[in-house]
C-alpha positions in Angstrom: 75.9 109.1 131.9 71.9 107.8 132.7 70.8 111.0 132.8 72.5 112.0 128.9 71.2 109.0 127.5 67.5 110.1 129.3 67.9 113.1 128.1 69.3 112.2 124.4 66.5 110.0 124.2 63.3 112.5 125.3 65.1 114.4 122.3 64.9 112.0 119.9 60.9 111.2 120.7 60.1 114.6 121.3 62.0 115.3 117.3 60.4 112.1 115.6 56.7 114.1 117.0 57.5 117.3 115.8 58.3 115.0 112.3 55.0 112.9 111.9 53.5 117.0 112.5 55.9 118.6 109.9 54.2 115.2 107.8 50.6 115.9 108.9 51.1 119.2 107.5 53.1 119.4 104.9 49.7 117.0 103.4 47.4 119.1 104.6 48.9 121.7 102.7 48.9 119.4 99.3 45.0 118.5 99.6 44.2 122.8 100.2 43.1 121.6 104.0 43.8 125.2 105.5 45.3 124.7 109.2 44.4 127.0 112.4 46.3 127.4 115.4 44.5 125.9 117.4 42.5 127.6 120.6 43.9 127.4 124.1 41.0 127.5 126.7 42.2 130.5 128.6 42.8 128.1 131.7 45.6 126.2 130.2 47.2 129.3 128.9 47.7 131.2 132.2 49.3 127.7 134.2 51.5 127.6 130.9 52.2 131.0 131.7 52.0 131.3 135.2 55.1 128.4 135.3 57.6 129.9 133.1 57.3 133.0 135.3 57.9 130.5 138.1 60.9 128.6 136.3 62.2 132.1 135.4 61.8 134.1 138.6 63.6 131.5 140.2 66.7 131.3 137.6 66.7 135.1 137.1 67.1 135.7 141.0 67.0 132.6 143.1 63.0 133.9 143.7 64.1 137.1 145.2 62.4 140.1 144.7 65.5 142.3 147.0 67.9 140.4 144.4 70.4 142.7 143.0 73.6 141.2 140.7 76.1 145.3 140.6 77.6 144.3 137.4 75.5 142.1 135.3 77.8 141.1 131.9 77.5 144.0 130.7 78.9 145.8 133.3 75.8 147.9 134.8 73.4 145.7 137.9 69.8 144.4 137.1 67.6 144.8 139.4 64.7 142.4 141.4 62.4 139.5 140.7 63.8 139.2 136.9 66.9 141.0 137.2 65.5 144.1 135.7 67.8 147.0 134.5 66.2 150.2 135.5 66.3 151.5 131.9 64.9 148.0 130.7 62.3 148.1 133.4 60.8 152.0 132.6 61.5 151.8 129.1 59.2 149.0 128.7 56.3 150.3 131.2 56.7 153.8 129.0 55.9 151.4 125.8 52.6 149.9 127.6 51.9 152.5 129.4 52.1 150.5 132.6 52.3 153.6 136.1 54.9 151.3 138.3 56.4 153.3 141.4 60.3 151.0 141.3 62.2 148.8 139.8 62.5 147.1 143.2 58.8 145.8 143.2 58.8 142.3 141.6 55.3 142.8 141.7 55.1 145.4 138.9 58.2 143.6 137.1 56.1 140.6 136.2 53.3 142.0 135.4 55.9 144.4 132.6 57.4 140.8 131.7 53.4 139.1 131.2 52.7 141.7 128.8 56.6 140.6 127.2 55.4 137.4 126.8 52.2 138.5 125.2 54.5 140.8 122.8 56.2 139.3 119.8 58.6 141.9 119.2 60.3 140.9 122.7 63.8 139.3 122.0 63.8 137.1 125.3 67.1 135.4 124.7 68.6 139.5 124.5 66.4 140.4 127.8 67.0 137.6 129.7 69.2 135.3 128.4 71.1 133.2 130.5 67.8 132.3 132.2 66.8 131.4 128.5 69.7 129.6 127.4 68.9 127.4 130.5 64.8 127.2 131.0 63.8 128.0 127.1 61.6 129.9 125.5 58.0 131.6 127.4 55.4 129.4 125.9 53.4 131.1 122.4 50.4 130.2 123.7 47.8 131.5 121.4 45.1 134.3 123.2 42.1 132.7 123.7 39.6 133.7 120.2 36.6 135.9 120.7 
């Protein structure tokens, strides 16, 4: 029960912060002030992405590159570090022009995942449905300008 109260308190605090930010944006727009997304230092961006990837890895495979789910929710198998379907893995490899050797290669799965994180067309809720419900979506951090 205390955990639920703490969670609700944190959510309330986050909502208040979001409301303040939205109010500031509306005021800036009304005054004709153009707002730009903040430039996030590359180190900070990489740290946040690395943290998300670690959480996704733990959620999808328990951190095991040899994890195999022979019958996922759609009835097909999911393989390895990030539980890719074979066709999905090779499809993204081709799309991103990444030379890969095997769907079982965890480093290659991570390389594809990193490109997916930077691709605004990728629907993470569709690719990693159970884990995005648990850990959320990847950080949408703008690339450093310049």
